[in-house]
N, C-alpha and C positions, 0 to 999 in steps of 0.2 A: 806885745797886747797884753801883758802879765796886770792883772788887775784885781784887788781883794772883790767881792761881793759886797754889793749896795744893798744895805737894808732898806725895805722900801715898808711904810704904813699904810694902813689903809683905814675906814673908818672901823673897821670892826677886827681887820687883820694884820698882822706882824709877819713878812719875808724877810727871811733873812739867811745868812751862809750855813750850811749844813755843819755840824758838829759833830764829835763823837758821841756825846749824849743823847741824841736825836738816833741815833743805831739800834734801840728795840722798838722806836714806833716806827722805823720805816721796816723793820724786818717784820711786825705784827701786819702791817699794812699790804705789803710783796705777798706775805704768806698767804693771803686770804684769798680764796678759789673767785669770790664774788668781784675783788678789784681785779684781778688779773684775766676774767672772762673776756675781755674785748682786748687785750694785751698779750698776746701767745697763749693765752689758754691755762698754763701750767704756773702752778706758785711759785716764787722762787725762794730758793735757800738761804740761809745764813750766809753762807759764803758768796752768794750772788748779790746778796743785797749790800754785803761789804766792800763787792766790786764797785758797784753801784756808786756808794757814797766817794770811795774814792773817785771814779770818772766825774761825778759832779765839781768836786774839787778842782781837779783837773782841767776841765773847762775853764775855769774861770782862772787859772793860771796862765793857759796857754793862750783863750781865744779871747779873753776879757769879756765873756758871758756864761752862763751857766744856769744851774738850778737852785733854788730858793726852797727852803724849807717853810712852811704856811702854818702860824699858830694863831688862835685866836688873841686878841691885845689884852681883853680882860680875865680869863683864865689862864693862858698861856697852852690850853690843850692842844694838842696837836691836831692840823687841820689834814695835811699833805705835803705835796708837792708840787713844784709848777718852776715853769725857764725853758730854757733855748738849750741846745746842743747842734753839735754837729757830728753825728754818728758814722758818717763815710759808710750809707747802705748800699748796699749793691743792686743794681738794677732801677734804681728810684733817682734817675737824672734832675728832674723837677728839684730836690734836694740839693744838689750841690752849689755851694757857695752863698746857701742861706742859713739864717739861725731856722733851727727846726725846732717849733713849739711842742709842751708837752705838757698835760697837767692830770693830776691824778689825787682823789679826794679820798680818806676814810669813810667807810659807807656810814658811819655816827654822825659826820659831818655834812652829808650830801643832803640837797633839799633845803637847803638855808642859803642860797642866791653866794657862797661863797665862791666857788669858782669862777663865776661872771665877776667878781669883786677883786680877786689876784689877776685872772688876766686881763681887765682893764689896767691893771697897775702893772705888769711887767710888759705889756704891749706899749704902752705911754713912754717905758722906762727905754724900750729897744728904740722905739722911734725919736725920742729926742738924743739919743746917746750912742749909738752903733753906727749910724748914719746907712746901713741896709737898706736898701730902696725895698724889699720884701723879705717875708719869711714864711714859711711852709710849717705843715703836719700831715700827716698821716693818722687817720682814724678808720676803724672799723665800720664796713658799711652798717651793720644791725647796732651801733651803738648811736641811737636818735639821738639822747641827750648831748652828747658829747658832737655831735656832728650840727646839732641847732647851734650850742654856744657859740662854736668855730665860725657859724655862718652868720651869725648874729653881731659876731666882733669883726666881721669882713672878708673872713677867709672863703674863699670858693673853691667847690669840687672841679680839678683840671682833668684828673684822670682815675679811673680803678687800675689797680695794679694787682699782681701776687706779690706777696713779699714773706719770705721765709713759710710758703705753701699754704700763707691764709689770705684771703681777699682782704683788698684794703681801699682805702679811698685818699688820695693824693688831693691837698690843699694848697693854694698858694693865696696870700695877702698882700697887697700892694700897701707900703706906707703912707697915710693919708698925705695929700699933698700940702694941706697945714703942718706938716709935720717937717717937711723937706727944708 
């Protein structure tokens, strides 16, 4: 199922394959304690971010889907990351066999509607490309903004669980009938 990441353009954003040149911006993003507050709570080291970049590229090579880097179309400024993965998470059976969505934006880029714009683009791509009848995501129950965004895009909480000693909400989204 190997495939090269597809570039997606929205009105204000470009979503593209992660490159080595993105590593400094990714390292700054994942090293920010505000960014990781709801994602494990501990800033990532440069080594952790390097491994993340490799996993993003590996997903595309092995599964035909993965993560995109989000940049502003007009300025090229780094916005964040978004995409789908199969992390093989233990204890979360609802995720098995479903692309797991995730998104993270730089604090400087939040509040502009970029997350919704990018999520609309990747969900449309997923619906027309992969043929998966559903996707999933996990979100910390205290992360209201992310939960509201997911629910506005069709994700529904199916249960609360504990993952890596943290409380989490497991959400599922069925592909719309008109995309089948």
